[in-house]
N, C-alpha and C positions, 0 to 999 in steps of 0.2 A: 558548493556547500550542500551536503546531503541532509535530508530531513531526519529528525530524530525518530527512533522506532516508536511506533504507536501501538498501544494495546489494542488488539484486534478481536476482542471478545464480542461476538455479534449480539449478545444479550444486553450490551450497553446501549444499543441503538434501538430505541422504541419511542413512540410518541410520548412526549412529556419529559423525556430525559433532559436534565440540566447539566451544563458544563460551566465551571467557574474558573476564571483565570487564577493561576497560582499567585500567591503573595498578596491577595486582596486582604486589606486590614479589616478584620471582623471583631466585634466585641466578644469577650470571653463567654458572655451569657448566651451567645448564639451557638447552638449545638447543631452543626452541620457535619454529617459524615461524608467523607469523600474518598475516592480512590484515584490514584495517579492514572492519567490517561496518556498524555504526551507532554513533551517539554513545554511548560507554560500553562498547562490546562489540567484540571481535575474534573472528574465526573461525580455528581452528587449521588450518594447511595441511599439517602433517606427517601422514604415514600413522599409523594407530593404534599400530603396533608401535614406530616411532621415537619417537613422543610418550611412550608408556609407559616406554620404555627411558631416555629423557632424564630423566623424573621420578625413576625409581629410581636412576639414576646420581648424581643430585644429593642423594639421601637424603631426598626429599620424598614426600608421600603425596597421592593423588588419591581422595578419598572419594566413594563412591556412596551416595546417599540413597534411602531407601525412600519410596514414594509417587510416583505418576505425575503429571506435570504435562501439561496439554493446552491447546492453542491451536487455535481454530477460526476459519475465515474462509469466508464464503459466496461462492459462485461457482465457476468451473471451476479446474482445476489450472493455475496460472501463477505466475510469479515474484512478482507483486504480492500475490496471496492467500497464498502461502507466507510472504512477509514479514509480512503482517498477523498470521497465526497465530503466527509466531515472536516477534513483538513482544509478544504476550500472554504467551507463556511467559517471555520475558526479564523482563517486569515481575514475574511471580510469583517468579522466582529472586531478583531484587533485594529484593523484600519479605521473603524468608526469609533474607536476608543471606548467600547463598552466592555464590561468585565464578566459577562455571562451570556449564554445562549441556550435556547430551549428548542428541542426538536419538535416540529409540529406535524411532520409526515414523512413517510418513506414509501416510495413507489418504484416499481420495476416497469420498464417500458421496452418495446421493440420498435426500432425505427426501420422503415422499409421492410418489415417482416424478418429482418436478418440480424440487425445490430441491437444487442441488448445493452441496456444501461440502467443504472440505479440513480434515483434522484432523492436527495434528502432536502426537505424544506424546514426552515427554522426561523425564529425571531430573535434578534439581539435583545438581551435583557441587561439590566444594570442594577446592582445591589449597592445601596448607599444609605446613610443615615437620614439625610435631608429629605423632606417630603416633596421637594421640587427637583426635577432632574437637573443634574449639573450640566453646565455648558460643555461644548466639545473641548474647549481649552482646559477646563477643570478636570474633565475625564482623562484627557491626555496626560496631565500632570500626575494624577492618581495612578494611571497605568505605568508611567515611568518610575514612580516610587515603588510600586509593586514589583516591577522588574528588578529594581535595585535591591529590594529586600530579599528576593529569591537568589540573586547573585548571578 
């Protein structure tokens, strides 16, 4: 099975960028502008202040989780390698049953002076109404419902 095409606009990748899983049930009052990124994920296009204000105005919470996630892609800094690294992070977020992720850093390295690679670091986030983070099982059920809603 091949991976779906991923939007490779390098401007999507910057510190603070938030990706939300498609199909997450949000209240109508929450005004979040998104753009399609890849199958199952959307990138939030609102600026951080507007995004946070919209969540607060709707009475929802956006949890920040401890533990850094990393995605690495070998090669120079370009859209394709950024997408490869991000795909690895999105896979980790989905496996942990969270519905969002926020990029915290992008770095370029050289190993042994020859091999270049890009590393994206991020934190899993979770958008929900309750003020207490749902259990892993509750998040898994919500994730399955979101996937069903998307089709």
